[in-house]
C-alpha positions in Angstrom: 0.0 0.0 0.0 1.2 3.5 -0.9 1.1 6.5 1.3 -0.8 9.5 0.0 0.4 12.9 1.1 -1.8 16.0 1.3 -0.7 19.3 -0.2 0.4 20.7 3.1 2.8 17.8 3.6 4.0 18.0 0.0 4.8 21.7 0.6 6.7 20.9 3.7 8.7 18.1 2.1 9.6 20.0 -1.1 9.8 23.6 0.2 7.6 24.7 -2.7 4.6 27.0 -2.4 1.2 25.8 -3.5 1.3 28.0 -6.6 4.7 26.7 -7.6 3.5 23.1 -7.2 0.6 23.7 -9.5 2.7 25.6 -12.0 5.2 22.7 -12.2 2.3 20.2 -12.6 1.0 22.3 -15.5 4.4 22.3 -17.2 5.0 18.6 -16.6 7.8 19.1 -14.1 6.1 17.7 -11.0 4.0 14.6 -10.3 0.2 15.0 -10.8 -2.0 14.5 -7.8 -4.5 11.7 -7.4 -8.1 12.3 -6.5 -9.0 11.1 -3.1 -12.6 12.3 -2.9 -14.7 14.8 -4.8 -12.6 17.8 -3.9 -9.6 16.3 -2.2 -6.3 15.4 -3.8 -3.0 14.0 -2.7 0.3 12.9 -4.0 1.9 9.5 -3.8 4.8 9.7 -1.5 6.9 7.5 -3.8 6.4 9.9 -6.7 7.4 12.9 -4.5 10.5 11.0 -3.4 11.4 10.1 -6.9 11.0 13.7 -8.0 13.3 14.8 -5.2 15.9 12.2 -6.3 15.7 13.4 -9.9 16.3 17.0 -8.8 19.4 15.9 -6.8 20.6 13.9 -9.8 20.2 16.9 -12.1 22.1 19.1 -9.7 24.9 16.6 -9.5 25.1 16.2 -13.3 25.2 20.0 -13.8 28.0 20.2 -11.2 30.1 17.6 -12.9 
């Protein structure tokens, strides 16, 4: 079973503001949320972790 994170938790984990998260989703740079209920969404923790790892890998490639 996968853990679903609510937006507030995603903001804390990534350091991104709500508007930045949704802008990055629109541009395809951030994982899309999953619908939990009618108006509630969340993000799979594994997808957020993978996104963070990709950001670190990009940083390391650029530094090399």
